[in-house]
N, C-alpha and C positions, 0 to 999 in steps of 0.2 A: 787659745793656748797661752798667749802672753799673760793674760790675767791669772790663769791657773799657776803659771810659773812664778809670778810675783807673789801670789798668796802662799805658795809652798815655801819659797825662799824666806818670806817674812815669818812663817811659822817655825822654820828651822833655825834661823838666826836673823832676828830683826835688825841688828846693827849692821850686819853685812848686806842686808837687803836694801838699806837706805839709799846708797848711790844708784842702784837700779830703779828704785821707786822715783827718785828725783829725776832721773833720765826719762822715765816713762811719762812725766808731766808734759813732755814735748812730742809725744807720739801723735800721729795723724788720726788715730782712732779715738774718738771721744770717750768710748767705754773704757779703754785702757787708761786714759788720763783720769777719769773719775775713780776707777778702782785704785790706782796708785795714790791719788789724793786721799781717798778714804782710808787706805792702809796707813798712810803717814799720819793722818789725824788720829786713828785708832791707836797708833804706837806712842802717841803723846808728842809727836814732832811739833815744835813751835817756832823753829828757827827759819821761817820762810824768808828767803832773800827778797830784796826789792824786785829783782827780775822775775822770780817765781810768782810772787804775788801779782805783778802786772800781767804776766803771761796768763794766769788763771782768771783774773778779773776782766781781761779783755779777750778771752778765748772766743773763737768764732762760733762755737756751739753754746747756745744760751743755757743748756742744762749743766754744762761744766761750770759756768759762772754761778748759776744758782746753787749748785752743790758746794762750791768753794765758799760762797757768801754765807750760807747757812752754817757750815762748819766753822768758819772764821768767827762768826758772831757768837756761836756757842762756846768756843774755846778762848777767844780773846776779848770778848765783850767790848767795853768802851775803848780798848786799845786799837780798834780798827775803825772807829767812828769817822775820822777824817777821810780815810780811803773810801768808805762807803758813801759819804756825802758827795765826794768827787765822782764816784762811779754812778750815782743816781743821776747826776747832771748829763751823763753820756748814754745811759742805758735806754734802749728802745723796747726791749722785750718786757711785756707786762708782768709775767710771773717773777722775773728777776727784780723788777722795780718794786713789786709788792713785798718780796722777801727783804729787800733793803729797807723799805719803809717800816716793816714789822720789826726788824732788828733795831733800827734807830728808835722806834717807839718803846721797845723793851728797855733800851739803854736809858731813855728819858724817864721811864716809870721807876726804874731802880735807883735813880738819883734822889727821889723824893724821900 
Protein backbone atom coordinates (compact mmCIF):
# COMPACT_ATOMS: atom_id res chain seq x y z
CA UNK A 1 0.00 0.00 0.00
CA UNK A 2 2.80 2.43 0.87
CA UNK A 3 4.52 1.86 -2.47
CA UNK A 4 1.30 2.42 -4.42
CA UNK A 5 0.68 5.64 -2.48
CA UNK A 6 4.19 6.91 -3.23
CA UNK A 7 3.84 6.04 -6.92
CA UNK A 8 0.45 7.76 -7.15
CA UNK A 9 1.64 10.88 -5.36
CA UNK A 10 4.71 11.02 -7.60
CA UNK A 11 2.51 10.75 -10.69
CA UNK A 12 0.18 13.49 -9.48
CA UNK A 13 2.84 15.94 -8.28
CA UNK A 14 6.46 14.86 -8.21
CA UNK A 15 7.66 17.97 -6.38
CA UNK A 16 5.17 17.48 -3.55
CA UNK A 17 6.02 13.78 -3.40
CA UNK A 18 9.73 14.39 -2.81
CA UNK A 19 9.57 14.88 1.01
CA UNK A 20 7.52 11.69 1.35
CA UNK A 21 9.94 9.79 -0.87
CA UNK A 22 12.91 11.01 1.15
CA UNK A 23 11.15 10.01 4.37
CA UNK A 24 10.45 6.56 2.91
CA UNK A 25 14.20 5.96 2.57
CA UNK A 26 14.15 5.29 6.32
CA UNK A 27 11.26 2.83 6.22
CA UNK A 28 11.79 -0.61 7.80
CA UNK A 29 10.51 -2.37 4.69
CA UNK A 30 13.33 -2.67 2.14
CA UNK A 31 10.82 -2.83 -0.73
CA UNK A 32 9.46 0.59 0.27
CA UNK A 33 13.02 1.94 0.48
CA UNK A 34 13.89 0.59 -2.98
CA UNK A 35 10.67 1.93 -4.50
CA UNK A 36 11.22 5.39 -3.02
CA UNK A 37 14.83 5.41 -4.16
CA UNK A 38 13.91 4.38 -7.70
CA UNK A 39 11.16 7.01 -7.88
CA UNK A 40 13.66 9.64 -6.77
CA UNK A 41 16.22 8.56 -9.36
CA UNK A 42 13.52 8.41 -12.07
CA UNK A 43 12.49 11.97 -11.22
CA UNK A 44 16.06 13.16 -11.75
CA UNK A 45 16.77 13.70 -8.06
CA UNK A 46 20.51 14.23 -7.65
CA UNK A 47 20.77 16.13 -4.36
CA UNK A 48 21.42 13.13 -2.12
CA UNK A 49 22.54 14.38 1.28
CA UNK A 50 25.53 12.80 2.94
CA UNK A 51 23.17 11.22 5.48
CA UNK A 52 20.91 9.75 2.78
CA UNK A 53 23.86 8.38 0.84
CA UNK A 54 25.36 6.78 3.94
CA UNK A 55 21.97 5.37 4.95
CA UNK A 56 21.56 3.68 1.57
CA UNK A 57 25.17 2.57 1.15
CA UNK A 58 25.14 0.91 4.57
CA UNK A 59 21.54 -0.29 4.57
CA UNK A 60 21.10 -3.66 6.34
CA UNK A 61 19.53 -5.22 3.24
CA UNK A 62 22.10 -5.92 0.53
CA UNK A 63 19.57 -5.48 -2.28
CA UNK A 64 18.94 -1.88 -1.18
CA UNK A 65 22.69 -1.21 -1.31
CA UNK A 66 22.91 -2.91 -4.69
CA UNK A 67 20.03 -0.88 -6.14
CA UNK A 68 21.45 2.39 -4.82
CA UNK A 69 24.95 1.65 -6.11
CA UNK A 70 23.72 0.77 -9.60
CA UNK A 71 21.57 3.91 -9.81
CA UNK A 72 24.29 6.09 -8.33
CA UNK A 73 26.83 4.77 -10.81
CA UNK A 74 24.47 5.32 -13.72
CA UNK A 75 23.51 8.87 -12.76
CA UNK A 76 26.66 10.25 -11.15
CA UNK A 77 29.44 8.31 -12.79
CA UNK A 78 32.88 9.31 -11.59
CA UNK A 79 31.31 11.65 -9.03
CA UNK A 80 30.70 8.68 -6.73
CA UNK A 81 34.07 6.96 -7.17
CA UNK A 82 35.49 7.80 -3.72
CA UNK A 83 32.35 6.59 -1.96
CA UNK A 84 32.33 3.34 -3.91
CA UNK A 85 36.00 2.66 -3.23
CA UNK A 86 35.33 3.14 0.49
CA UNK A 87 32.20 0.98 0.36
CA UNK A 88 34.09 -1.81 -1.42
CA UNK A 89 36.46 -2.03 1.57
CA UNK A 90 33.52 -2.71 3.91
CA UNK A 91 31.13 -4.65 1.70
CA UNK A 92 30.69 -8.35 2.43
CA UNK A 93 27.91 -9.31 0.00
CA UNK A 94 29.30 -10.62 -3.28
CA UNK A 95 26.57 -9.20 -5.59
CA UNK A 96 27.15 -5.73 -4.13
CA UNK A 97 30.93 -6.07 -4.35
CA UNK A 98 30.59 -7.15 -7.97
CA UNK A 99 28.37 -4.16 -8.81
CA UNK A 100 30.88 -1.78 -7.24
CA UNK A 101 33.77 -3.37 -9.12
CA UNK A 102 31.83 -3.20 -12.40
CA UNK A 103 31.00 0.45 -11.82
CA UNK A 104 34.61 1.32 -11.02
CA UNK A 105 35.81 -0.61 -14.09
CA UNK A 106 33.31 1.28 -16.23
CA UNK A 107 34.63 4.57 -14.85
CA UNK A 108 38.21 3.49 -15.59
CA UNK A 109 37.38 2.46 -19.16
CA UNK A 110 35.62 5.75 -19.88
CA UNK A 111 38.72 7.71 -18.84
CA UNK A 112 40.78 6.24 -21.68
